[in-house]
C-alpha positions, -999 to 999 in steps of 0.1 A, spaced: 422 -559 433 442 -589 420 456 -594 386 443 -623 365 450 -637 330 420 -647 309 425 -669 280 394 -672 258 386 -692 227 360 -676 204 341 -694 177 359 -696 144 328 -686 125 332 -650 136 347 -626 111 373 -600 122 347 -573 129 325 -596 150 356 -609 169 366 -573 178 330 -567 190 331 -600 211 364 -590 227 351 -554 233 320 -569 249 342 -589 274 363 -559 282 332 -538 288 319 -565 311 351 -564 331 348 -526 334 312 -530 346 325 -550 375 348 -521 384 379 -539 369 404 -528 343 420 -544 313 458 -542 314 465 -557 280 448 -576 251 467 -601 229 448 -615 200 468 -646 192 448 -655 161 431 -686 148 445 -719 161 436 -756 159 420 -771 190 433 -804 205 398 -818 202 364 -808 188 345 -783 210 308 -779 202 316 -792 167 345 -767 160 380 -779 152 397 -745 157 390 -711 173 402 -676 178 425 -673 209 428 -641 229 447 -634 261 437 -606 284 455 -595 315 428 -579 338 424 -566 373 392 -575 391 378 -574 426 376 -608 442 339 -605 449 329 -602 412 349 -632 398 321 -658 402 296 -636 385 320 -627 357 328 -664 351 291 -672 350 286 -645 323 314 -659 302 298 -693 303 266 -677 290 283 -659 262 274 -677 229 306 -666 211 330 -681 238 338 -718 233 362 -721 262 379 -699 287 406 -703 314 408 -678 342 441 -677 362 455 -656 390 488 -640 381 513 -645 409 533 -616 423 565 -633 411 553 -634 375 542 -598 376 578 -586 384 594 -605 356 
C-alpha cells in the first residue's frame, strides 16, 4: 500500500457536527477499501480563490491515508459523488517526504 495525502474542501453550510460526520464518512470509506487513515487535520474554514458551486469559502481537511493502488480510481469516483465535497486533491506522498 502507498501513502497518499487527501485535501478535501467541504461545503461551508455544514455545521460542526455535520462536518464531523462527513469526515467520518470519508474515513469509513477508506477503511472499506482496506485502507487506513494515518492522520486527520481539520484546518478550518477558509476563503476560496474563486467561487465553487456558488460558495466563496469552505472547510478544509487534510488526511494522510494508506490505500491499495487498485482501489484509488473507485475511491476518487465516490468522492466526486459525495454532495458535501466541493473539491478534493489526491496526491501520492513520496518516500523522501515520509522520512522528514
